[in-house]
Every structure is written in C-alpha cells, then in structure tokens.
N, C-alpha and C positions, 0 to 999 in steps of 0.2 A: 483407526482414529486419525483425525486431521487437526492440525493446529488451527486455532481460531483467534480472532482479534476483536477487542472491544473498540467500538467506534467512539465512545465517550472519552476514555482515558488512554487508548492506544496500546494497552497491555495485551500481550499474547498469552494464550492459555489453551488447554485441551478441553475445558469445560464449556457448557452451553451458556452459562451466565458468568460474568466476570467476578472473580473473588475479591477484587479491589473495590469496585463500585456497584456491583449487582446488576449491571445492564446486560441485555442479551448480546451475545457475540455473533460474529459472522465468519464465514470461511473466506479469507482474502484470496482472490484469484488474479493472476497477472492478466493484462490485456492480451487478446489474441494476436499472434504474429501475422503480419501481412507483408509480403515483399513490396507491395504498392502503398507503403506507409506515407500518407500525405502530410503528416505533421511531424515526422521524424526529424526533419531538418531543424524545425523550431525547438523541439525538445533538446536536441544536441546543443543548439546555440544557448538555450537557457541554462543547461547544465554547465557549459563552459563558462558562462558569465558568472554563475554562482560560485564556481570553483576559483575564479580569479579574484573574487571579493574577499575570500578568506585568506 
C-alpha cells in the first residue's frame, strides 16, 4: 500500500477516496532529481525569503 493525498482538502490517507470529503485521492510523487536543476536557485531563494518572514 502507498500513502495517498486528497487534492481538495490536503488530507493523507491509504484509501482511494478521501474519508473526509469523498474526493478521489492521488499518490503524491516528488519531482525527479536532476543535477542540472535550472530552477533550484530560485526555489532556494523563495524558501529563504519565506523563512525570514516568519
């Protein structure tokens, strides 16, 4: 079994349909790793700026 996520409410479950709202769930996958990540610099800058706001 794999953990699944409801796109509507964001809840994680092991079921095909969300027990909270009844929507179909998906299997969340992380993005593929690439050593030539063109947007990594911008993601890190965004993460740093969001960290500084809190």
